[in-house]
N, C-alpha and C positions, 0 to 999 in steps of 0.2 A: 108230663109224659100222660099219655094217654091210655086208655084201658088195654087197647088192643097191647102196645109196647108192654105191658106190665105184664100181660097173662103170656106173651111170648118169652120174656126172660124168666120167669116162674116156672114154665113149662121146659126149658133148656136148663136151668138148675137142677130141677127133678129129675132130668135125662142123665146130668152129669152125675148124681148122686147114683142113679140106679149101675151106670157104669163104673164108678169106683168101689161100688159096696161088690162088685163081681171080681176087684183085683184084689180084696182083702182076703190074706189067709188067716181062716178063722183058727186056725191050731197056734199061730204065731202073730199077732196082730200088730204087735209093735217091733216088728224087725222087718228090714230091706223095704222093698217097695209098697209091702202094706202099711206103712206108717204114714208114704207119700198119699195113697191112698184116702187113710183117713182125715188127712189134714184136706184132700180135697172135699169130702164128704161135709166135714166143717165148715169148710168155706162156703159151700154151695148153701148151705142151711143159713148163715150170716148173710148170704144174699138175698134169700128170701126173707128172712124176717125183716131184710131193711126197707125192700120193696114193699112191703105191707106195712109198715110203719110210715113210710114217705104217703101212699095211698091213702091211710088214716088221716095222716095229716093235713093232704087235700082235703079231704070231707069235711073236717073240722075248720078249716081257711072259709069252703064254700057256705057253711053254714053262719060262720062269724059278720061274712057279709052281705048276706042277705038281710040281716036283723037290721 
């Protein structure tokens, strides 16, 4: 996965987070559609973390093969 694709995926996950934050009812966050929005926020955060872990592992692999 190249850097351009990683950036696109991270930006789209951030867009999903922003969209889902607008759907959360902050007076009752654990009822109705708010819980679905919170699940979407957590899933997007997990996707961002996984992409960052993948990029870090590729950098480490590249440094190991340089030696």
